[in-house]
Each structure stands twice: as structure tokens, then as C-alpha cells.
N, C-alpha and C positions, 0 to 999 in steps of 0.2 A: 605938290602938297604932300606933307608927311603924315604919318599915322596919328600924330598928336593934334593936328589941325581938323581932322574929320569930325570928331564929336561936336566941336564948336560950330562948324559949318552946318551940320544937321540941326543943331539947336537953334541956330539963327534962321535957317530957311523954313523949318517946321516948328514953330514955337510950342505946339502941343506936346512935343517930345522933350523940351528943355528940362523939365523937372526929372523925368525918367533917366535922362542921360546924366544929370548932375548927381542923382541918388545912387548911381552905380558904385560898387566898391572900388573900381578902377575907372573913374570917369574919362580918362584919356585913352582907354583901350579901344582901338579901331574895330576889332571884331565885335565887341559888345555894342558899339554905336551903330554899326551896320546891321547887326541883328535887331536892334530896336527899330531901325528904319524898315527892315523887312517885315517885322511883326506889325508895324503900323500900316504898311502897304497891304498886308494880308487882311487886316481889319477893314481897310477901305474896300478891298475886294468883297468881303462879306457884306458890306453896306452898298455894294454896286456903285461906288462913287468913282466913276472913270476919270474925272478931272483930277481928283486927289491922287489916284494911282499914277496918272501921267506925270504929275508934279514930282512924286517920289522917284519915278524912273528917270526923269530928267536930272534930278539931284544925284542919284546913284551914278548916272553916266558922267556927270561933271566930276564927281569924286574919282571915278575910274580913270577918266582921260587925263586929269591933272595930277593924279596920285603917283607916288613912287611904287616900287614893286610890292611892298608890304600892303599898301592900300589897295592896289589892284587885286592882289590875292584875296584880301578880305571881301571885296565886292563880288568877285567871281565865286568864292567858296561859300559865302553867306547869302548875299542878295540874289545873285543869279540862280543859285541852287534852289531858292525859294520859288522860282517861276513855276515849277511843277505844282506846288501847292496853290499858287495863284490860279493856275489853269483849271484845277479841280474845283475851285470856288466859283469861278465865273461860268456863265453859260457860254455856249459856243459862239454866239454873236458877239458877246463882250470880249471873249478871248481873241477873236479875229480882229476886232477893233484895236485891242491893246497891241497885238502883234504888229499891226500896220503902223502904229505910232511908237513902237519901241525904238529907243536909240540903237543905231546899227552896231555899236560896240558891244552892248549888252546882249542884243539878239544873237550876234555871232558867237559870243561866249556860251550862250544858252544852247545854240545848235551844236556846238562842239561837245558840251556836256551830254546832250541827248545822244549824239552819235557814239560817244565813248561808252555810254551805259547800255546802248542797244534797245532803248525804249521805242 
């Protein structure tokens, strides 16, 4: 999957984001599309909607595992980077449930980021 396919996939899988993706100045920009997905996931964290959060994480994982290097960088640098914000929004029980259901590729990238930052 290349960076031009990601916005369409996100819009297809999460129809609530379709208009926001289309309205972007650069609707085919992978970083913008992944940022929109991360913001939506954060919104679902605020609403404590664990099923929607898991859906977003599965989609991000699919994008990551099928994506080229540019796509993988966008997922790691935008979506996975947002995990710290997700963690602060969720209560401890919710965060543990999400950790247990996080796709392994995303969780591994998150652990690497945490280790590098020394948090």
C-alpha cells in the first residue's frame, strides 16, 4: 500500500472521517490522513468507546503492515506517537484492556518509542 491509498482506505473503513479527509488541502497526504485517524481515536478515548478504539487500532495496524516505508513512518510518527495521549485519557483499567488488544506491530513500535524517550 502506498501513501496515496491510505486516505481512501481510512475514509472507506470509518465513514465518519470521509468528509474531513476530503476537505483537507492535500487529501492524499498520508500524514494528514493518519493524523485524522489519531484524532478520531483520541475522541473515542474521551468517549470511553473501547470498541471504536480497537477498530481504529486494527485499521492503523493494517495500514502499517501493508504499507510501504513512507506509510509505516506516518503510522509510527503520528498514530503510535499518540498512544501517550490515549493513555492519559483512558483510566487504568481501560488502558490495560487496550494494551492487551493492541496489535503487536503497533505495540512494539510504542514500546520502542517509550524506551527511546526514557518515559
